Residue, then its C-alpha position, 0 to 999 in steps of 0.5 A: x543469461x537474461x532469465x538468470x539476471x531477472x531472477x537475481x534482480x527479483x531476489x535482490x528487490x524482494x530482500x531489500x524490500x523486506x529489510x525496509x519493511x522490517x526496519x533494518x533499512x531506514x529512511x535516509x539509508x544509502x543503497x550502494x550498488x557495488x556493496x549490494x552486488x558484492x553481497x549477492x555475488x553478482x554484477x551491478x546490472x541486476x542491482x540497478x534493475x532491482x533498485x529501479x523496481x523499488x523506486x517504482x514502488x516508492x520504497x527508495x528514491x534516486x537523487x542525482x549525484x547522491x545515489x539511491x536512498x530509502x524514502x521517508x514520508x512527509x505529512x503532506x505527501x500522505x494527506x495528499x495521497x489519501x485525498x487522491x485515493x478517495x477521489x479515485x476509489x469513489x469513481x472506482x466504486x461507482x463504476x464497479x457496482x455496474x459490473x458487480x450487481x448480483x454477480x457472485x463470481x465477480x464479487x468472489x475476489x472481493x469477498x475473499x479479501x474481506x474474509x481475510x480482513x476479518x480473520x486477521x483482525x480477529x487474530x490480531x495479525x496486523x501484517x495479514x490485515x494490511x495485505x488483505x486490506x490493500x487487496x480488497x481496495x485493489x480488487x474494487x478498483x480492478x472491477x471498475x474495468x478502467x485501465x487508466x483508473x487502475x494505473x492511477x491508483x497503483x501509482x499512489x504506492x499504498x501497498x508498499x507503505x502499508x506492508x511495513x511491519x507495524x512496530x506497535x503492540x496491537x491495534x485495539x480497534x482493528x475488529x471494529x475497523x474491519x467491520x467498516x468494510x462490510x457496507x461497501x461490499x453490500x452496496x457493490x452487490x446491490x449495484x448501488x454505485x453512488x453509495x459504494x463510491x461515497x463509502x469508499x471516499x469517506x473511508x479514505x477521508x477517515x484514514x487521512x484524519x487518523x493520520x493527521x491526528x498522529x504526531x506530525x513533522x514539518x512539511x517536506x521533512x521525512x519522518x525519522x526511521x520508518x516511523x512515517x510508513x509505520x504510522x501510515x499503516x496504523x492509519x490505514x487499518x480502518 
């Protein structure tokens, strides 16, 4: 019974997440447990579990006496997240370089992600690019071998933000931005922690600047629809 419930919870989580990613569910939309349970022909227990997981991914938020809604993203939240990400990844790069120096096996997952970034850029696959991009940064953080650092990075929830399907027609600089990741890997392979860390922090600051150069809304207010998350993806493609 428990395994069946967890399978249902996973199914509900994945389908609701996909609806948020592709824009069928927009910022501010309410998610009613009873309606979702009826749709999936199940009890409310797996629905609650799915909503809790979506909240941990920062896709939804639970508001007392108002229920659960799809989250919006404010300018302040995104700029603060990029600032923190830069600090965390700088430290991750410095620590990871010690373990990755001339270590072909340890570097392999990072290189696979880098190859995915370039391949997706060449074909204009923005969704694939974002997935490989997030994995590239995650692999570097994991290579730091610092569990608290890994947990802090995951808590930023960038994966959920950047995997929203970009509702724009292409990204003209995507190939150029893909190439910006190459020197990071070179520094890691050389065991040059200070350079790797600096490049990663500069990368995050550049993403933040691209975000700031886009249309903004007042602090604390969610962007209409999924525009905020889509714009986050566009600024992350670097």
